[in-house]
MARTOR-86105 format. One record per residue (C-alpha): residue in one letter; residue number from 1; z negated, y negated, x negated. Coordinates in Angstrom, 1 decimal. Layout:
N
<kolro code="a" pos="NUM" up="Z" north="Y" east="X"/>
...
! end
This chain:
281
<kolro code="m" pos="1" up="-4.9" north="-70.7" east="-27.3"/>
<kolro code="e" pos="2" up="-7.4" north="-67.9" east="-26.9"/>
<kolro code="w" pos="3" up="-10.2" north="-70.4" east="-27.6"/>
<kolro code="i" pos="4" up="-9.0" north="-72.7" east="-24.8"/>
<kolro code="e" pos="5" up="-8.7" north="-69.8" east="-22.4"/>
<kolro code="r" pos="6" up="-12.3" north="-68.9" east="-23.1"/>
<kolro code="l" pos="7" up="-13.5" north="-72.4" east="-22.3"/>
<kolro code="n" pos="8" up="-11.5" north="-72.3" east="-19.1"/>
<kolro code="s" pos="9" up="-13.1" north="-69.0" east="-18.1"/>
<kolro code="a" pos="10" up="-16.5" north="-70.6" east="-18.6"/>
<kolro code="v" pos="11" up="-15.5" north="-73.6" east="-16.4"/>
<kolro code="k" pos="12" up="-14.2" north="-71.2" east="-13.7"/>
<kolro code="y" pos="13" up="-17.6" north="-69.4" east="-13.7"/>
<kolro code="i" pos="14" up="-19.3" north="-72.8" east="-13.2"/>
<kolro code="e" pos="15" up="-16.8" north="-73.7" east="-10.4"/>
<kolro code="d" pos="16" up="-17.4" north="-70.3" east="-8.7"/>
<kolro code="n" pos="17" up="-21.2" north="-70.9" east="-8.7"/>
<kolro code="l" pos="18" up="-21.6" north="-74.5" east="-7.7"/>
<kolro code="c" pos="19" up="-23.5" north="-73.4" east="-4.6"/>
<kolro code="k" pos="20" up="-25.6" north="-70.9" east="-6.6"/>
<kolro code="d" pos="21" up="-27.7" north="-70.9" east="-9.7"/>
<kolro code="i" pos="22" up="-25.5" north="-71.7" east="-12.7"/>
<kolro code="d" pos="23" up="-26.6" north="-69.7" east="-15.8"/>
<kolro code="l" pos="24" up="-25.4" north="-71.7" east="-18.8"/>
<kolro code="n" pos="25" up="-26.1" north="-68.7" east="-21.0"/>
<kolro code="e" pos="26" up="-23.6" north="-66.7" east="-18.9"/>
<kolro code="a" pos="27" up="-21.0" north="-69.5" east="-19.2"/>
<kolro code="a" pos="28" up="-21.5" north="-69.7" east="-22.9"/>
<kolro code="k" pos="29" up="-20.9" north="-65.9" east="-23.2"/>
<kolro code="l" pos="30" up="-17.5" north="-66.4" east="-21.6"/>
<kolro code="a" pos="31" up="-16.8" north="-69.1" east="-24.2"/>
<kolro code="c" pos="32" up="-18.1" north="-66.8" east="-26.9"/>
<kolro code="c" pos="33" up="-20.7" north="-69.1" east="-28.3"/>
<kolro code="s" pos="34" up="-24.3" north="-70.2" east="-27.8"/>
<kolro code="s" pos="35" up="-25.3" north="-72.3" east="-24.8"/>
<kolro code="y" pos="36" up="-26.0" north="-75.2" east="-27.2"/>
<kolro code="n" pos="37" up="-22.6" north="-75.1" east="-28.8"/>
<kolro code="f" pos="38" up="-20.9" north="-74.6" east="-25.4"/>
<kolro code="q" pos="39" up="-22.5" north="-77.8" east="-24.1"/>
<kolro code="r" pos="40" up="-21.6" north="-79.7" east="-27.3"/>
<kolro code="m" pos="41" up="-18.0" north="-78.5" east="-27.2"/>
<kolro code="f" pos="42" up="-17.7" north="-79.4" east="-23.5"/>
<kolro code="t" pos="43" up="-19.1" north="-82.9" east="-24.0"/>
<kolro code="y" pos="44" up="-16.8" north="-83.6" east="-26.9"/>
<kolro code="m" pos="45" up="-13.7" north="-82.3" east="-25.2"/>
<kolro code="a" pos="46" up="-14.3" north="-83.6" east="-21.7"/>
<kolro code="g" pos="47" up="-15.9" north="-86.9" east="-22.6"/>
<kolro code="v" pos="48" up="-18.8" north="-86.2" east="-20.2"/>
<kolro code="t" pos="49" up="-21.8" north="-84.0" east="-20.6"/>
<kolro code="l" pos="50" up="-21.8" north="-80.6" east="-18.9"/>
<kolro code="s" pos="51" up="-24.8" north="-81.5" east="-16.7"/>
<kolro code="e" pos="52" up="-23.0" north="-84.7" east="-15.5"/>
<kolro code="y" pos="53" up="-19.8" north="-82.8" east="-14.8"/>
<kolro code="i" pos="54" up="-21.7" north="-80.3" east="-12.7"/>
<kolro code="r" pos="55" up="-23.4" north="-83.1" east="-10.8"/>
<kolro code="r" pos="56" up="-20.0" north="-84.8" east="-10.2"/>
<kolro code="r" pos="57" up="-18.4" north="-81.6" east="-8.9"/>
<kolro code="k" pos="58" up="-21.3" north="-80.8" east="-6.6"/>
<kolro code="m" pos="59" up="-21.3" north="-84.3" east="-5.1"/>
<kolro code="s" pos="60" up="-17.5" north="-84.2" east="-4.7"/>
<kolro code="l" pos="61" up="-17.8" north="-81.0" east="-2.6"/>
<kolro code="a" pos="62" up="-20.9" north="-82.3" east="-0.8"/>
<kolro code="a" pos="63" up="-19.0" north="-85.4" east="0.3"/>
<kolro code="v" pos="64" up="-16.2" north="-83.2" east="1.8"/>
<kolro code="d" pos="65" up="-18.8" north="-81.2" east="3.6"/>
<kolro code="l" pos="66" up="-20.6" north="-84.3" east="5.0"/>
<kolro code="m" pos="67" up="-17.4" north="-85.7" east="6.4"/>
<kolro code="d" pos="68" up="-17.5" north="-82.8" east="8.8"/>
<kolro code="s" pos="69" up="-19.3" north="-84.3" east="11.7"/>
<kolro code="d" pos="70" up="-21.2" north="-81.1" east="12.5"/>
<kolro code="s" pos="71" up="-22.8" north="-80.9" east="9.0"/>
<kolro code="k" pos="72" up="-26.4" north="-82.1" east="8.5"/>
<kolro code="v" pos="73" up="-27.4" north="-83.9" east="5.3"/>
<kolro code="i" pos="74" up="-30.4" north="-81.6" east="4.7"/>
<kolro code="d" pos="75" up="-28.2" north="-78.5" east="5.0"/>
<kolro code="v" pos="76" up="-25.6" north="-79.9" east="2.6"/>
<kolro code="a" pos="77" up="-28.4" north="-80.8" east="0.1"/>
<kolro code="l" pos="78" up="-29.8" north="-77.2" east="0.2"/>
<kolro code="k" pos="79" up="-26.3" north="-75.8" east="-0.2"/>
<kolro code="y" pos="80" up="-25.9" north="-77.5" east="-3.5"/>
<kolro code="g" pos="81" up="-29.3" north="-76.7" east="-4.8"/>
<kolro code="y" pos="82" up="-31.3" north="-79.8" east="-3.9"/>
<kolro code="d" pos="83" up="-34.6" north="-78.9" east="-2.3"/>
<kolro code="s" pos="84" up="-35.6" north="-82.6" east="-2.0"/>
<kolro code="p" pos="85" up="-33.6" north="-84.9" east="0.3"/>
<kolro code="t" pos="86" up="-34.7" north="-87.8" east="-2.0"/>
<kolro code="a" pos="87" up="-33.2" north="-86.1" east="-5.1"/>
<kolro code="f" pos="88" up="-30.0" north="-85.4" east="-3.2"/>
<kolro code="n" pos="89" up="-29.7" north="-88.9" east="-1.9"/>
<kolro code="r" pos="90" up="-30.2" north="-90.3" east="-5.4"/>
<kolro code="a" pos="91" up="-27.6" north="-88.0" east="-6.9"/>
<kolro code="f" pos="92" up="-25.1" north="-88.7" east="-4.1"/>
<kolro code="k" pos="93" up="-25.5" north="-92.5" east="-4.4"/>
<kolro code="a" pos="94" up="-25.1" north="-92.3" east="-8.2"/>
<kolro code="i" pos="95" up="-21.6" north="-90.7" east="-7.7"/>
<kolro code="h" pos="96" up="-20.3" north="-92.3" east="-4.5"/>
<kolro code="a" pos="97" up="-22.3" north="-95.6" east="-4.3"/>
<kolro code="i" pos="98" up="-23.2" north="-94.9" east="-0.7"/>
<kolro code="a" pos="99" up="-25.9" north="-92.8" east="1.1"/>
<kolro code="p" pos="100" up="-25.0" north="-89.2" east="2.2"/>
<kolro code="s" pos="101" up="-25.3" north="-90.2" east="5.8"/>
<kolro code="q" pos="102" up="-22.7" north="-93.0" east="5.3"/>
<kolro code="a" pos="103" up="-20.1" north="-90.4" east="4.2"/>
<kolro code="k" pos="104" up="-19.7" north="-89.5" east="7.9"/>
<kolro code="d" pos="105" up="-18.6" north="-93.1" east="8.8"/>
<kolro code="e" pos="106" up="-14.9" north="-93.6" east="9.5"/>
<kolro code="g" pos="107" up="-13.3" north="-95.3" east="6.5"/>
<kolro code="a" pos="108" up="-16.1" north="-94.3" east="4.0"/>
<kolro code="v" pos="109" up="-14.8" north="-94.5" east="0.4"/>
<kolro code="i" pos="110" up="-15.5" north="-91.3" east="-1.4"/>
<kolro code="r" pos="111" up="-15.0" north="-90.5" east="-5.1"/>
<kolro code="a" pos="112" up="-13.3" north="-87.2" east="-6.0"/>
<kolro code="f" pos="113" up="-13.8" north="-85.4" east="-9.3"/>
<kolro code="p" pos="114" up="-11.4" north="-82.5" east="-9.5"/>
<kolro code="p" pos="115" up="-12.2" north="-79.3" east="-11.5"/>
<kolro code="i" pos="116" up="-11.6" north="-79.8" east="-15.2"/>
<kolro code="s" pos="117" up="-9.0" north="-77.7" east="-17.1"/>
<kolro code="f" pos="118" up="-8.7" north="-77.6" east="-20.9"/>
<kolro code="k" pos="119" up="-5.3" north="-77.6" east="-22.6"/>
<kolro code="l" pos="120" up="-4.3" north="-77.7" east="-26.3"/>
<kolro code="t" pos="121" up="-2.8" north="-81.0" east="-27.2"/>
<kolro code="i" pos="122" up="-1.2" north="-82.1" east="-30.5"/>
<kolro code="s" pos="123" up="-3.5" north="-84.5" east="-32.4"/>
<kolro code="g" pos="124" up="-4.9" north="-84.8" east="-35.9"/>
<kolro code="v" pos="125" up="-2.8" north="-87.7" east="-37.4"/>
<kolro code="c" pos="126" up="-5.7" north="-88.5" east="-39.7"/>
<kolro code="e" pos="127" up="-6.5" north="-85.8" east="-42.3"/>
<kolro code="m" pos="128" up="-9.7" north="-83.8" east="-42.3"/>
<kolro code="t" pos="129" up="-11.2" north="-82.7" east="-45.6"/>
<kolro code="y" pos="130" up="-13.2" north="-79.5" east="-45.6"/>
<kolro code="r" pos="131" up="-14.1" north="-76.4" east="-47.6"/>
<kolro code="i" pos="132" up="-15.2" north="-72.9" east="-46.7"/>
<kolro code="e" pos="133" up="-18.3" north="-71.6" east="-48.5"/>
<kolro code="k" pos="134" up="-20.5" north="-68.5" east="-48.1"/>
<kolro code="k" pos="135" up="-24.2" north="-68.9" east="-48.7"/>
<kolro code="e" pos="136" up="-27.1" north="-66.6" east="-48.9"/>
<kolro code="p" pos="137" up="-30.2" north="-67.4" east="-46.8"/>
<kolro code="f" pos="138" up="-32.0" north="-70.6" east="-47.9"/>
<kolro code="r" pos="139" up="-35.4" north="-72.1" east="-47.1"/>
<kolro code="v" pos="140" up="-35.9" north="-75.5" east="-45.7"/>
<kolro code="i" pos="141" up="-39.2" north="-77.4" east="-45.1"/>
<kolro code="g" pos="142" up="-39.8" north="-80.3" east="-42.8"/>
<kolro code="i" pos="143" up="-40.8" north="-81.2" east="-39.3"/>
<kolro code="s" pos="144" up="-39.4" north="-80.0" east="-35.9"/>
<kolro code="r" pos="145" up="-39.4" north="-80.7" east="-32.2"/>
<kolro code="p" pos="146" up="-38.2" north="-78.6" east="-29.3"/>
<kolro code="l" pos="147" up="-34.8" north="-79.5" east="-27.9"/>
<kolro code="e" pos="148" up="-34.1" north="-79.7" east="-24.1"/>
<kolro code="k" pos="149" up="-31.7" north="-77.1" east="-22.6"/>
<kolro code="d" pos="150" up="-29.8" north="-80.0" east="-21.1"/>
<kolro code="i" pos="151" up="-28.5" north="-81.5" east="-24.4"/>
<kolro code="e" pos="152" up="-28.0" north="-84.9" east="-22.7"/>
<kolro code="s" pos="153" up="-31.7" north="-85.5" east="-23.0"/>
<kolro code="n" pos="154" up="-31.6" north="-84.8" east="-26.7"/>
<kolro code="f" pos="155" up="-29.4" north="-87.9" east="-27.3"/>
<kolro code="t" pos="156" up="-32.6" north="-89.9" east="-27.2"/>
<kolro code="v" pos="157" up="-35.0" north="-87.3" east="-28.6"/>
<kolro code="v" pos="158" up="-33.3" north="-86.8" east="-32.0"/>
<kolro code="p" pos="159" up="-32.7" north="-90.5" east="-32.9"/>
<kolro code="k" pos="160" up="-36.3" north="-91.3" east="-32.0"/>
<kolro code="m" pos="161" up="-37.5" north="-88.4" east="-34.1"/>
<kolro code="w" pos="162" up="-35.7" north="-89.8" east="-37.2"/>
<kolro code="g" pos="163" up="-37.0" north="-93.3" east="-36.5"/>
<kolro code="e" pos="164" up="-40.6" north="-92.1" east="-36.4"/>
<kolro code="a" pos="165" up="-40.1" north="-89.9" east="-39.5"/>
<kolro code="a" pos="166" up="-38.8" north="-92.9" east="-41.5"/>
<kolro code="a" pos="167" up="-41.6" north="-95.2" east="-40.2"/>
<kolro code="d" pos="168" up="-44.5" north="-92.9" east="-41.0"/>
<kolro code="g" pos="169" up="-43.4" north="-91.9" east="-44.5"/>
<kolro code="t" pos="170" up="-42.3" north="-88.3" east="-43.7"/>
<kolro code="i" pos="171" up="-38.7" north="-88.9" east="-45.0"/>
<kolro code="g" pos="172" up="-40.0" north="-90.0" east="-48.4"/>
<kolro code="k" pos="173" up="-42.4" north="-87.1" east="-48.7"/>
<kolro code="l" pos="174" up="-39.6" north="-84.6" east="-47.9"/>
<kolro code="a" pos="175" up="-37.2" north="-86.3" east="-50.3"/>
<kolro code="a" pos="176" up="-39.7" north="-85.7" east="-53.1"/>
<kolro code="l" pos="177" up="-39.7" north="-82.0" east="-52.4"/>
<kolro code="m" pos="178" up="-35.9" north="-81.6" east="-52.3"/>
<kolro code="n" pos="179" up="-34.8" north="-79.3" east="-55.2"/>
<kolro code="s" pos="180" up="-32.0" north="-77.0" east="-54.1"/>
<kolro code="a" pos="181" up="-28.7" north="-77.1" east="-52.3"/>
<kolro code="p" pos="182" up="-27.7" north="-78.6" east="-50.0"/>
<kolro code="m" pos="183" up="-29.1" north="-81.7" east="-51.7"/>
<kolro code="g" pos="184" up="-29.7" north="-84.2" east="-49.0"/>
<kolro code="l" pos="185" up="-31.8" north="-84.9" east="-45.9"/>
<kolro code="l" pos="186" up="-31.0" north="-82.3" east="-43.3"/>
<kolro code="g" pos="187" up="-30.7" north="-82.3" east="-39.6"/>
<kolro code="v" pos="188" up="-30.8" north="-78.7" east="-38.6"/>
<kolro code="s" pos="189" up="-30.1" north="-77.7" east="-35.0"/>
<kolro code="a" pos="190" up="-31.6" north="-74.2" east="-34.7"/>
<kolro code="c" pos="191" up="-30.4" north="-73.2" east="-31.2"/>
<kolro code="g" pos="192" up="-29.4" north="-69.5" east="-31.6"/>
<kolro code="d" pos="193" up="-32.4" north="-68.2" east="-29.5"/>
<kolro code="p" pos="194" up="-31.6" north="-68.9" east="-25.8"/>
<kolro code="e" pos="195" up="-35.3" north="-69.7" east="-25.2"/>
<kolro code="d" pos="196" up="-36.3" north="-71.6" east="-28.3"/>
<kolro code="w" pos="197" up="-34.2" north="-74.6" east="-29.4"/>
<kolro code="r" pos="198" up="-35.6" north="-76.7" east="-32.2"/>
<kolro code="y" pos="199" up="-34.3" north="-79.6" east="-34.3"/>
<kolro code="f" pos="200" up="-35.6" north="-79.9" east="-37.8"/>
<kolro code="i" pos="201" up="-35.6" north="-82.9" east="-40.2"/>
<kolro code="a" pos="202" up="-35.9" north="-81.1" east="-43.4"/>
<kolro code="v" pos="203" up="-34.9" north="-80.6" east="-47.0"/>
<kolro code="s" pos="204" up="-33.8" north="-77.4" east="-48.9"/>
<kolro code="s" pos="205" up="-36.6" north="-76.6" east="-51.3"/>
<kolro code="t" pos="206" up="-38.3" north="-73.9" east="-53.3"/>
<kolro code="a" pos="207" up="-41.3" north="-76.1" east="-53.9"/>
<kolro code="e" pos="208" up="-44.8" north="-75.2" east="-52.8"/>
<kolro code="n" pos="209" up="-45.2" north="-76.2" east="-49.2"/>
<kolro code="t" pos="210" up="-47.7" north="-79.0" east="-48.6"/>
<kolro code="g" pos="211" up="-48.2" north="-78.7" east="-44.9"/>
<kolro code="f" pos="212" up="-44.7" north="-78.9" east="-43.5"/>
<kolro code="e" pos="213" up="-43.0" north="-76.4" east="-41.2"/>
<kolro code="e" pos="214" up="-40.7" north="-73.8" east="-42.8"/>
<kolro code="y" pos="215" up="-37.4" north="-72.4" east="-41.6"/>
<kolro code="t" pos="216" up="-35.0" north="-69.9" east="-43.2"/>
<kolro code="v" pos="217" up="-31.3" north="-70.7" east="-42.6"/>
<kolro code="p" pos="218" up="-29.6" north="-67.3" east="-42.3"/>
<kolro code="a" pos="219" up="-26.8" north="-66.2" east="-44.5"/>
<kolro code="a" pos="220" up="-23.5" north="-67.5" east="-43.2"/>
<kolro code="e" pos="221" up="-20.0" north="-68.7" east="-43.9"/>
<kolro code="w" pos="222" up="-19.7" north="-72.4" east="-43.5"/>
<kolro code="a" pos="223" up="-16.9" north="-74.9" east="-42.8"/>
<kolro code="i" pos="224" up="-18.1" north="-78.0" east="-44.5"/>
<kolro code="f" pos="225" up="-16.7" north="-81.4" east="-43.7"/>
<kolro code="s" pos="226" up="-17.3" north="-84.6" east="-45.6"/>
<kolro code="g" pos="227" up="-17.5" north="-88.1" east="-44.1"/>
<kolro code="e" pos="228" up="-18.8" north="-91.6" east="-44.6"/>
<kolro code="g" pos="229" up="-19.4" north="-94.8" east="-42.6"/>
<kolro code="t" pos="230" up="-22.3" north="-95.7" east="-40.3"/>
<kolro code="n" pos="231" up="-24.6" north="-93.0" east="-39.0"/>
<kolro code="t" pos="232" up="-22.6" north="-93.0" east="-35.7"/>
<kolro code="s" pos="233" up="-19.6" north="-91.8" east="-37.7"/>
<kolro code="i" pos="234" up="-21.1" north="-88.3" east="-38.0"/>
<kolro code="q" pos="235" up="-20.8" north="-87.9" east="-34.2"/>
<kolro code="e" pos="236" up="-17.2" north="-89.0" east="-34.4"/>
<kolro code="l" pos="237" up="-16.6" north="-86.4" east="-37.2"/>
<kolro code="e" pos="238" up="-18.3" north="-83.6" east="-35.2"/>
<kolro code="k" pos="239" up="-16.1" north="-84.5" east="-32.2"/>
<kolro code="r" pos="240" up="-12.9" north="-84.2" east="-34.3"/>
<kolro code="i" pos="241" up="-14.1" north="-80.8" east="-35.7"/>
<kolro code="v" pos="242" up="-14.5" north="-79.4" east="-32.2"/>
<kolro code="t" pos="243" up="-11.5" north="-81.0" east="-30.6"/>
<kolro code="e" pos="244" up="-8.9" north="-80.9" east="-33.5"/>
<kolro code="w" pos="245" up="-9.9" north="-78.5" east="-36.2"/>
<kolro code="l" pos="246" up="-11.7" north="-75.6" east="-34.4"/>
<kolro code="p" pos="247" up="-9.1" north="-74.7" east="-31.8"/>
<kolro code="t" pos="248" up="-6.4" north="-74.0" east="-34.4"/>
<kolro code="s" pos="249" up="-8.4" north="-73.1" east="-37.4"/>
<kolro code="g" pos="250" up="-8.5" north="-69.3" east="-37.0"/>
<kolro code="y" pos="251" up="-12.3" north="-69.5" east="-36.9"/>
<kolro code="e" pos="252" up="-14.9" north="-69.6" east="-34.2"/>
<kolro code="y" pos="253" up="-18.6" north="-70.5" east="-34.1"/>
<kolro code="g" pos="254" up="-20.9" north="-68.2" east="-36.1"/>
<kolro code="q" pos="255" up="-24.5" north="-67.3" east="-35.4"/>
<kolro code="a" pos="256" up="-26.3" north="-69.9" east="-37.5"/>
<kolro code="p" pos="257" up="-27.5" north="-73.5" east="-37.0"/>
<kolro code="d" pos="258" up="-25.4" north="-76.6" east="-37.2"/>
<kolro code="i" pos="259" up="-26.5" north="-78.7" east="-40.2"/>
<kolro code="e" pos="260" up="-26.0" north="-82.4" east="-40.9"/>
<kolro code="v" pos="261" up="-26.5" north="-83.2" east="-44.5"/>
<kolro code="y" pos="262" up="-27.2" north="-86.9" east="-45.2"/>
<kolro code="l" pos="263" up="-26.3" north="-87.5" east="-48.9"/>
<kolro code="n" pos="264" up="-26.9" north="-91.2" east="-48.5"/>
<kolro code="p" pos="265" up="-29.1" north="-92.0" east="-45.5"/>
<kolro code="d" pos="266" up="-28.3" north="-95.8" east="-45.5"/>
<kolro code="p" pos="267" up="-27.3" north="-96.2" east="-41.8"/>
<kolro code="q" pos="268" up="-24.7" north="-98.8" east="-42.6"/>
<kolro code="n" pos="269" up="-23.2" north="-97.0" east="-45.7"/>
<kolro code="a" pos="270" up="-23.9" north="-93.3" east="-44.9"/>
<kolro code="k" pos="271" up="-22.4" north="-90.4" east="-46.8"/>
<kolro code="f" pos="272" up="-22.8" north="-87.1" east="-45.1"/>
<kolro code="e" pos="273" up="-21.5" north="-83.5" east="-44.6"/>
<kolro code="v" pos="274" up="-21.3" north="-81.5" east="-41.4"/>
<kolro code="w" pos="275" up="-21.9" north="-77.7" east="-41.9"/>
<kolro code="i" pos="276" up="-20.5" north="-75.5" east="-39.1"/>
<kolro code="p" pos="277" up="-21.2" north="-71.8" east="-39.2"/>
<kolro code="v" pos="278" up="-17.9" north="-69.9" east="-38.7"/>
<kolro code="v" pos="279" up="-16.5" north="-66.4" east="-38.5"/>
<kolro code="k" pos="280" up="-12.9" north="-65.4" east="-38.8"/>
<kolro code="k" pos="281" up="-11.3" north="-64.5" east="-35.4"/>
! end
């Protein structure tokens, strides 16, 4: 229950600052994890990205303000952090399907999105197979790209990166250098530094580097989950880890990257592992 209470504390912070600058690092501290992991957990548990949730909450409150006949659209836009009337109009229409000025009309239909509250529910009918392992630091080599702080944007960045790496031969070159555990193509989300988030496509290797980037995965204790199916199945497994296993596991997120290990990269017959850094509560 402590884990759920932390998430709700982070949500309360967001709710209290909808008319101010919301510092996602501060919200993540209340949830006792990195900003990256907080956004991922929120998305999996709420079924909507954190950035979209914040937009919905702001536009819900903005509509109430606009229904006050004395309020001006520009003032309400500024109140909720929109310096541009055009951007506010676009955001408002996306939520309510009407222009902000129309919210003042009698009988205008407005959509309300109440504040979210997390609760622990009983689930987990399907078993989850995992193991706990401690590993010393290990070196990976590969390619990387910066990740956006709004993880919604990365849902297109990462798949595109994999597609390009397969098309230009990078995947084959990396596979030839793989010689140490974990034995598989790796997707490494190195997001511990609040200012520098990077995603690596890499392999674990002690071989001489031939021009690839290097990254050292720090020593950590890992909860390792196995899965198979299509490559979309790995997202389903990650969601179950966050929503079903983590809240009652006795563990919380550790300070190391999340790692996806693709043992068989065939997108229609994938075999994979998800490595989550953990520490005992």
